[in-house]
matplotlib code that plots the C-alpha trace (Angstrom):
import matplotlib.pyplot as plt

x = [90.7, 90.0, 90.1, 92.7, 91.6, 92.3, 93.8, 96.4, 98.0, 97.0, 99.7, 97.1, 97.1, 93.6, 92.6, 94.6, 92.7, 92.8, 91.7, 93.3, 96.1, 98.0, 101.7, 102.4, 100.5, 102.8, 106.1, 108.8, 106.6, 107.4, 105.2, 105.1, 104.7, 102.4, 101.6, 101.7, 100.6, 102.1, 99.8, 99.9, 98.9, 96.2, 97.5, 99.6, 101.2, 103.8, 107.1, 106.5, 103.9, 103.2, 101.8, 102.2, 99.5, 101.2, 99.4, 100.9, 100.1, 100.6, 99.6, 97.8, 95.6, 95.7, 96.0, 97.0, 98.5, 99.0, 102.1, 103.8, 107.2, 109.7, 112.1, 109.5, 108.3, 111.9, 112.5, 109.4, 110.0, 113.6, 112.7, 109.3, 110.6, 111.3, 107.6, 106.5, 109.2, 109.3, 110.4, 109.9, 109.1, 111.2, 111.4, 114.8, 114.7, 112.0, 111.7, 110.4, 112.4, 112.3, 114.6]
y = [65.5, 69.2, 71.1, 73.9, 77.5, 79.6, 82.3, 79.9, 79.3, 82.3, 84.8, 87.6, 89.8, 91.1, 94.5, 97.5, 100.0, 103.8, 107.0, 107.6, 110.1, 111.7, 111.1, 114.8, 115.5, 113.4, 114.3, 115.2, 114.2, 111.4, 108.4, 104.9, 102.2, 99.5, 97.4, 97.1, 95.2, 95.1, 94.2, 94.2, 97.5, 98.0, 101.5, 101.2, 104.7, 103.9, 102.1, 99.6, 96.8, 97.0, 99.4, 99.7, 100.3, 101.5, 101.6, 104.0, 106.1, 109.9, 112.0, 108.9, 108.5, 105.3, 106.1, 104.5, 105.8, 104.2, 104.6, 103.0, 104.2, 101.4, 102.7, 102.6, 99.1, 97.8, 99.4, 98.1, 94.6, 94.7, 95.9, 94.2, 92.2, 95.5, 96.7, 98.7, 101.3, 105.1, 106.9, 110.0, 109.9, 112.4, 113.3, 113.3, 114.6, 112.4, 109.6, 109.0, 107.2, 106.4, 108.5]
z = [123.1, 123.3, 119.9, 119.4, 119.7, 116.6, 118.8, 120.1, 116.7, 114.6, 113.7, 113.6, 116.7, 116.1, 114.9, 115.8, 117.7, 117.9, 116.2, 112.8, 112.8, 109.9, 109.8, 109.3, 112.6, 114.7, 113.0, 115.5, 118.5, 120.9, 120.6, 122.1, 119.4, 120.7, 117.6, 113.9, 110.8, 107.4, 104.5, 100.7, 99.3, 96.7, 96.0, 92.8, 92.6, 95.2, 94.6, 97.3, 97.4, 101.2, 103.7, 107.4, 110.0, 113.1, 116.5, 119.0, 122.0, 122.2, 125.2, 126.6, 123.5, 121.4, 117.7, 114.4, 111.1, 107.7, 105.5, 102.6, 103.9, 103.1, 105.8, 108.6, 107.4, 107.6, 111.0, 112.6, 111.3, 112.5, 116.0, 116.4, 119.4, 121.2, 121.1, 123.0, 122.4, 122.5, 119.4, 117.3, 113.6, 111.6, 107.9, 106.3, 102.8, 101.1, 103.6, 107.1, 109.9, 113.6, 115.7]

ax = plt.figure().add_subplot(projection="3d")
ax.plot(x, y, z, "-o")
ax.set_aspect("equal")
plt.show()
């Protein structure tokens, strides 16, 4: 009997790749979301206990950004089965959202 491969049953998709970008630098610009990870945050000054690493393409370049935005976390979890998708990250009052 052949042993199972870890990659066949692991839920991890591997490391996300791309140059780091700041959320403020991609606001109101069209991006293509290509992957994400949600992990427990060690940063205690935020109200949430998770953070999102979002992998995306912009102008053909693969990039990632990090955020504790609860709205973006909820949206990416809700629409994970639609990835890859094209969107724009916008800021409304004090929160970020896909548009």
